[in-house]
N, C-alpha and C positions, 0 to 999 in steps of 0.2 A: 597447685595447678602450674603446669609448665608454661613458660613463655615460648610461643611458637613463632615469634618474629624472626625473620631472616631465613626460615626454612623454605626450601623449594617445594617440597611435597611431603605429605604425611597422611596417616590414616587417623581419623578421630575416633576415639573409643568411648563408648558409654560407660557409666560408672560401674556396671556389672562386668565389664571386660569384653563385651561384644562390639564388633565394629558398627558404628552408627552410620557413617557415610564416608566415602572417599572424597577428599577435597584437594584441589590444587590451591596452594597459597601464593602462587606467583603474583596474582593480582592483589593480594592482601585482603580479599573479601570472600568470606564463606558464602554469603548470600548470592553474590554475582555468579558463582559457579553453579549453585543449586538452581537458581531461577533462569539463568541465561541472560540474554540481552533483549530488552524490549525493542519492538520494531521502530525504525527511523526511516523516513523518506529522504533518501539521498538526492533523488530527482522526483519531485512531485508532478502530478498531472497538470497540464496547462489548458487554458481556455482557447477556443478557436471557432472559426466559422467555416461551414462547408455548404456547397450548393445541394439542393434537393436531389437525391439519388446517388450522391457521391459516397465514397468510403470515409468513415470517421474513425480515428484511432486515438485512444488515450494510452500513454505509456508512463509508468512510474517505476523508478528503481528504489528498492527497499532492502534494508538490512535487518538482521535480527537472528537470534539463536534461542531456541530452535527455529527452523525456517517458519516464517509467519504464514498463517492461513489468510488468503486474500478473498475479500468479498467486495462486490461492486453494488452501488446504489444509484438510482436515477430519481431525482426529486424525493429523496429519503426512503424510497421503496427498493427492496432487493431486486436486482436485475437477474432475470432468468436467461440462461443460454438458449439459443434457438438457431435456426438455419441462417438468420439475419444478424444475430448477436453472438459473438464468439469471445471466449476468455482464453488467455494463454499466460503461462508463467515459465520464463526461461531460467532454469536452475543454474546455468553457468553465469549469466549476467545479472541475475536477481531482478529481472524486469518483468513486471506484471503488465499485461496489455488487454485492453477491451477494444474489440473491433466491431463496428456497426457496418455491415457490408453495404447496405443501401440506406442512407440517412434520410428520414422524412421528418415532417414537422413534429410528429409525436415523439421523436427522439430528442428534440431540443430541450434544454433545461440544465439543471445542476447534476453533475456526476460526482460521486464520492468513491474513493478507493480506500478501503479499511483493511489494515494489516493487524493481525493479532496472534500472539503466542502466549505461553504460560507466564512470561515475564511482563507482559503489558500489551498496549494497543496504541495505534496511531492512525490518523486519517488525513487525507488531503482531498480537496474538492476543486472543481473547475466547471465552467459552463460550456455547453455546446449550442451554437446558434446555427440553425438550418434555414437557408434562404431559397426561395423558388426562382427559377430562371426568369419569370415575368418581372419579379421585383428588381433583378439585376438590369433588365432591359429598360424598364420604366425610369429608373433613377440614373442609369448610365454608369453606375458603379455599384459595388457590393455594399451591403450595410456595414456599419462599423461593428467591430467585434465587441461583444460585451465581456469585459474582463472581470472575472470573479475568481478570487483565489482565497482559499481558506485552509489553514494547516492547523490541525488539532492534535495534541498529545494527551493521551489519557493516563 
């Protein structure tokens, strides 16, 4: 067997002489090229508070090769897009966004952004607190934010 150390690129051949797979050896890892890079949250979502009826936005910057598939969850249940809930992924900046156009009390809770590709999976979570205008007036100030952050690598 030949020592392939130090080669920039090569073609790996099966024992019968047929090409098995093209691999770049620059990284020194056959598996890395074959699988890609598992998703990593460069900027995870963060917890925040909004007033009833305001726009709520979660932003997460994620890397990974191939491009990860993004899924959103609210209290561990998949979030479905609607006229009030919109998803967006910016291919240039790799930012995944969840927008709740009019946030109401039913939107409060834990949100999770999960990114997955063939190399692996990652998730980050944060909470959304929604307060009513009456609550702000009664207390004279807004409720404290409930900060919850959870970062998981699978």
